C-alpha positions in Angstrom: 16.6 -59.6 -13.4 15.4 -56.2 -13.1 15.5 -54.5 -9.8 12.1 -54.4 -8.1 10.8 -50.9 -8.0 8.5 -49.7 -5.0 5.0 -48.8 -6.0 4.3 -45.1 -6.2 3.1 -43.4 -2.9 -0.8 -42.7 -3.1 -1.7 -39.2 -1.7 -3.4 -39.4 1.6 -6.9 -39.8 1.3 -9.2 -38.0 2.4 -7.1 -35.1 1.3 -6.0 -32.9 4.5 -7.9 -29.5 4.7 -5.7 -26.7 3.6 -5.5 -23.4 5.1 -6.3 -20.6 2.6 -3.7 -18.3 4.1 -0.4 -18.1 2.5 -1.7 -19.2 -0.9 -1.2 -15.5 -2.3 2.5 -14.3 -2.8 3.7 -11.9 0.0 3.0 -8.2 -0.8 5.7 -5.9 -1.5 6.0 -2.9 0.7 6.1 -0.2 -2.0 2.7 -1.4 -3.3 0.9 -1.0 0.3 -0.4 2.3 1.5 -0.3 2.5 5.2 -3.4 4.1 6.6 -3.4 5.3 10.4 -7.2 5.2 11.2 -6.7 7.0 14.3 -5.0 9.9 12.5 -7.9 9.9 9.8 -10.4 10.2 12.6 -8.6 13.1 14.2 -8.2 14.9 10.9 -12.1 14.5 10.4 -12.8 15.6 13.7 -10.6 18.9 13.3 -12.6 19.7 10.1 -15.8 19.3 11.7 -14.6 21.4 14.6 -13.3 24.1 12.1 -16.8 24.4 10.2 -18.7 24.6 13.4 -16.4 27.4 14.6 -17.1 29.3 11.1 -20.9 28.8 11.6 -20.9 29.9 15.2 -18.7 33.2 14.2 -21.4 33.9 11.5 -24.1 33.5 13.9 -22.6 36.3 16.1 -22.0 38.5 12.9 -18.4 38.3 12.9 -17.0 39.2 9.6 -16.1 35.9 7.8 -13.5 37.4 5.4 -11.4 38.5 8.2 -11.8 35.2 10.6 -12.4 32.3 8.4 -9.8 29.6 9.7 -6.9 29.7 7.2 -8.5 32.2 4.8 -5.9 35.0 5.8 -2.7 34.6 7.8 -1.3 37.4 9.8 1.8 38.8 8.5 
């Protein structure tokens, strides 16, 4: 007589909900650029501050060729 085999296991019904997290493969560190939002905001504020200062100096008649921020460095 052949040995008795157990019936195949049926999947649980109804199917259990599966989380969408973890379905993608993990990211590689070399492919992800880190962005520090606080640093981006700080740099943007600095640029705005420099532009305002240039405009204020222009209103007062200060020579922009001599005094624009970063235009000419003192030796």
